[in-house]
N, C-alpha and C positions, 0 to 999 in steps of 0.2 A: 443449640442452633435453632431455637424457636423463632428468633426473629432475623432469620438468614437473609430475608429479602431486603432488610433495612441495612444498607451499607453507608458509609461515610462519604462525604463529597470527595475526599482524598481517593477513596477506593472506587468511586464512580469514574473519576479522572483516569485512574489506572486502567479500567476496563476499556473505556472509550478510546484511550491512546493506543491500545492494541488493535482496535477496529481500524484506526486511522492508518495504521502501518500495513494493512492487508492490501494486496495488490489487485486481486480479481474480484469483480463485482458479486459473483456467485458466492465467494467465501465471506464477503462483507454480509450478504443476506443471511447465510448460515450463522454467523456470529450473532447477529441481531436476534434470530429466531431461537438461539440457544442461550441468550443472555441470563435467564433465570438459572439455568444448569452452572453456568460460569460463576454467578453470584453464590451459589451453594458451595461450589468448590472452594473459592475464595474465603468464605466465612468459616469454613472447616480449618484450612490450613493456616489462616492468619494467627490462630491462637496455639498452633502447634510449635513444638521445638523445631528449630532449623536442622535440616539433615540432607541426606541424599535420596533423591526420588527417582524412581523409573516411571516414566510415562509410557505405558504399554500400549502400543497403537496410537501414537501421539499426532498423527496428521489430523488437521492442517496446522498444528502448532499453537493453538489457542491456550490449552491447558499449560504448556510448557512456558509460555509467556507470562502467564499469572504467577506461576510458581517461581520463575526467575525474579520476577519484580518484587515478590514477597521476601526474597532472600535465600531461597533454597538452590542446592545444586541439583542439576537435572540431567538425566541420561534418557534418551528416547529410543524406542523401536517402532519402526514402520515396516509393513509388510513386503514392499518393493519399491523400486526407485521411480515408479510411476507417481507416487505420491508427493515426490519432492516438488513438482511444479505448484502444489497448493500453497507452499510456503512463500513468505517474504525471504528471499535469498539471504538477507542480512541476519535472520534468525538462525540459520543453520550453523553460524559461526558462535553462537551463544550457549550451545549446549552439545553434548556428544550424542550423536545419532548412529544406531546400528540397523542395517536392513537384515531381517530375519523373519522366516515364515514359522510362527510358533506353533502351528499345526503340523509341520512337517520335521521340526527338530526341537530339542530342549532349549530352554532359554540360555543364551551364551554368557553366563555370568557364574562367579564362584558362589558357593554356599554362603548365606548371611552377609550379602554385600549392601542391601538398601534398607534404609530407615522406613520408607514408604513406597508403595506401589500404587499408582493411579491407573485404573482399569475402567474407563468411562466409555460407554457406547461401543463396546467391543465384543462382549459376550454374544449378543445377538447375531454377530457375524461368524462364529464358529461354526464349522460345517461338517468336518470329517474326523475331528478328534475329540474324545470324551472331555468335557470341560473339566471334570474332576482331575484329569491328568495335569491339565493346564494350571488349575488352582494349586495342585500339589508342587508344581514347579515354581509357581509364584511364592508359595509358602518356603519352599527350599532357600530362595535367594534373599528372603527377608531376614533381618536381624531378629533376635529374640525380643519379643514384644513389639515387633515391627507391625505396621498397619497397612491393610489394603483399603483403598477407597474405591468404590465401585458404583457406577450407575448403568442402567439398562432400560430399554422401553418396557412398560407394564402393558401386556396383551389384554389384560382384563379392562383396560380403560374404556370409558363410556363412548368415545368417539368410534372405536372398534365396533362396539355393539350396536350403535346407531346404523353404521355402515352395513353391517350384516343384515339388519332389519329391512334395509333397502336394497338387498341382494348385491352388495358390493363386497368383493373379496378384500380381506384385510392386509393380504400380502400385496407386493408390489407387482405392477403389470408385467406380463411375460418378457416383453422386450427390454425391460430393465432387469428383471429377475435373472434370467439365463445368460450367463457370461459375464455379469458385472461383479466387480470386486466390491462395489458398495452395498450390495443387496443384503437384506436380513434373512438369515437362513432359519432361525427360530427365535421367537420372542417368548418371555417367561412371565409367570406370576411370582409374587414375593416369597411364597412358601418354597417354591423350586430354588430360589437364589439362596434362600438361608440353608436349605439341605445340602446344595452343593458346597457351600462354605463349611459347614459342619462336617460333612463327610471328607472333607480334604484336610480336616485337622485344625481349622481356626476356632478361636475362642471369642468370648465377649462380643458376639454378633449382634450388631444394631442394624435393624431394617426399617426403612421409612419410605416416604413418597414425597415428590414435588412435581410441579408442571414445567415442562419446557415446550415452547410453541412448536419446535422442530419435531416433536414426537406426537403430535396430534395426527390422526389419520386424515390425509388430504382428500379422501374419497368421501368423508362425511358431507352430506348435503349442505350447500351454503346457508340455507334458511335455518338450519339448526345451530349454527356457530355462535350467533348472540346468546342463545339459551344455554349452550354448552359453557360459555364464559360465565354467565350468571350462576350456573349450578356449581362450577369448581370454585367459585369465590364465596358460595353460600355456607351457612353453617353446616350443612350436610356433609361438606368436604371432610370435616374431622371425624365424622361417624362412619362413613363408608369409604375409606380412604382409597382402597384399591379400585373403586369405580371412578372416582373423580380426579384422579391423579394419573398422568400418563407416563411417569418414569419413577422407577425404583432405584433407591440408593442403599448400599450397604457399607458398613464401616466394621472391620473385624481385625482382631489381633492374632498374631502367630502364638 
């Protein structure tokens, strides 16, 4: 996946066709700010054998559409029905969606059901349940040699560090944090993510980094943002990955 940013014209059309189907402007903006994350997902799955995928925490449906257009069968889990308004209603007819709170109950599937589980931008929302318990549940419902594909914000990234230097908290403002379903309860460094997967029984764990504009700290002073872009695109990026990338990805097998 070294050249994961370079996708074909056909794949570009696939991604932008999904954006054109999004109904709400806020979700279109989110799609655009997350496009590099979607390219990374696309580049991983386009070379994988087709199978059954669970998109765990699938709102607003962008991952599911990519996977469906690549030829995978997809099942989704959302936290509650409030998230349904984020979808294009037509999308809900294209895959099986279950409403379930994974922090309050086990995953509602039989052992060894899925070939793949996608768990992107969800780990940071876990608040009351030990993530190891959730990862063990994920492992339970994966088939032998099944794969988990995970991404989560990298708390060590340079935009957070700059914000702290300017006395800005890296967490969301109180009016968003308290009572919001979208808040981040805890962000991680890559070593923690690897340990969680290892302690849950996963093997062949690959850990890496990339950037998604949606994961840069919005409180970073504006005059630093051009410099931030230059730094992340510089040769330093490959030497201090944890600092110059805002997103951690992990790929592991059962």
